[in-house]
Structures are given as structure tokens and as C-alpha cells.
C-alpha positions as CSV (number, residue, x, y, z in Angstrom):
1,M,0.0,0.0,0.0
2,K,1.3,3.5,-0.9
3,T,1.6,6.0,1.9
4,I,0.6,9.6,1.7
5,A,2.9,12.2,3.1
6,I,1.2,15.0,5.0
7,T,2.7,18.4,4.5
8,I,3.1,20.4,7.7
9,V,1.4,23.8,7.4
10,E,0.9,26.8,9.7
11,K,-2.8,27.6,9.9
12,I,-3.5,31.3,9.7
13,N,-7.3,30.8,9.8
14,S,-9.8,28.3,8.6
15,E,-9.1,29.0,4.9
16,K,-5.5,30.4,4.8
17,F,-2.3,28.5,5.4
18,M,1.4,29.2,5.2
19,L,3.4,26.5,3.5
20,N,7.1,26.1,2.9
21,C,8.0,26.8,-0.7
22,A,8.9,23.4,-2.2
23,R,10.1,25.1,-5.5
24,C,13.0,26.8,-3.8
25,D,13.3,24.5,-0.8
26,R,12.6,27.6,1.4
27,T,15.7,29.3,0.3
28,G,13.9,32.1,-1.6
29,R,16.3,31.6,-4.6
30,G,15.1,30.7,-8.1
31,Y,16.8,28.8,-10.9
32,N,18.8,29.9,-13.9
33,H,18.3,28.7,-17.5
34,H,20.5,25.7,-16.7
35,G,18.2,24.6,-13.9
36,N,20.8,25.5,-11.2
37,R,20.2,27.8,-8.2
38,S,20.5,31.5,-9.1
39,T,20.6,34.8,-7.2
40,E,17.2,35.7,-8.6
41,P,14.2,35.4,-6.3
42,C,12.0,32.2,-6.6
43,K,9.2,32.8,-9.1
44,V,6.7,30.9,-6.8
45,C,7.3,32.6,-3.4
46,N,8.9,35.8,-4.7
47,G,12.0,35.2,-2.6
48,R,10.1,34.7,0.7
49,G,10.7,31.0,1.1
50,V,7.1,30.5,2.2
51,I,3.7,30.7,0.4
52,L,0.4,31.9,1.6
53,V,-2.4,29.8,0.1
54,E,-6.2,29.9,0.5
55,I,-8.2,26.8,0.1
56,D,-11.9,26.0,-0.4
57,G,-11.8,22.5,0.9
58,E,-10.5,20.5,3.8
59,I,-7.0,20.0,5.1
60,P,-4.7,18.2,5.4
61,F,-2.4,19.0,2.5
62,V,-0.5,16.1,0.8
63,N,2.6,16.1,-1.3
64,C,1.8,16.8,-5.0
65,A,1.7,13.4,-6.8
66,R,3.0,14.9,-10.1
67,C,6.2,16.5,-8.8
68,E,6.5,14.3,-5.6
69,G,6.5,17.4,-3.4
70,T,9.5,19.1,-5.1
71,G,7.5,21.9,-6.7
72,R,9.5,21.4,-10.0
73,G,8.0,20.4,-13.3
74,Y,9.3,18.2,-16.1
75,N,10.8,19.1,-19.4
76,H,10.0,17.4,-22.7
77,H,12.7,14.8,-22.0
78,G,11.0,13.7,-18.8
79,N,13.6,15.3,-16.5
80,R,13.0,17.8,-13.8
81,S,12.9,21.3,-15.2
82,K,13.5,24.8,-13.9
83,E,9.8,25.6,-14.3
84,P,7.3,25.1,-11.4
85,C,5.1,22.0,-11.5
86,W,1.9,22.8,-13.5
87,V,-0.3,20.8,-11.2
88,C,0.6,22.4,-7.8
89,K,2.0,25.6,-9.3
90,G,5.3,25.0,-7.5
91,V,3.8,24.7,-4.0
92,G,4.7,21.0,-3.8
93,A,1.5,20.2,-2.0
94,Q,-2.3,20.2,-2.6
95,P,-5.3,20.0,-0.3
96,I,-6.9,16.6,-0.2
97,T,-10.2,18.1,-1.3
98,G,-11.1,21.4,-2.9
99,D,-9.0,24.0,-4.7
100,M,-6.2,26.3,-3.6
101,I,-5.1,29.8,-4.6
102,I,-1.7,31.2,-4.1
103,L,-2.0,34.7,-2.4
104,D,0.6,37.5,-2.7
């Protein structure tokens, strides 16, 4: 049986949660065109290392099955890319039910 990893979140209120940015691994640093860390801010969290999300559903959050919680997408060769995962938008997690919106 496959296990589901629960992502730890900080609950702001019943609909808003602070998540660690999986895309930059909470460093706040983005990736260059070679897919290596750069000095530019992360495109997902804007260099903050954390992401505020709003959900219309129920917690808990689970690791995104598409990117396996990394927040990184795949290129046309099937390798990890520098772009955020299109399923979780780079968050690395999704609520079990409902939808989420990344807030600025």
C-alpha cells in the first residue's frame, strides 16, 4: 500500500495556510536557465521561502503526486525542469479536497 505524506502547514485561519515553498526549498532563490540555483528570487514565493495559500476544501495537505513534493515540473525529455510544477504551481502540496489559490 502506498503511503501519503502529510505536509506540515501553519494555519492562519480556517481557509488560509502558510506553506514552505517546495520550489526553492525555502531558500527564496530561483533557478537559472540551466536549472541551477541563481541569485534571482524564486518565481513561486517571490523570494520569501514561504507561500500563503487559500483553500476552499479541507486539510490536510498532501505532497503533490505529479512533482512528488518538489515543486519542480518536467521538461520534454521527462527530466526535472527549472519551471514550477503545473499541477501544484510550484507549491509542492495540494489539499486533499477542494482547490487552492496562491496569495501574494
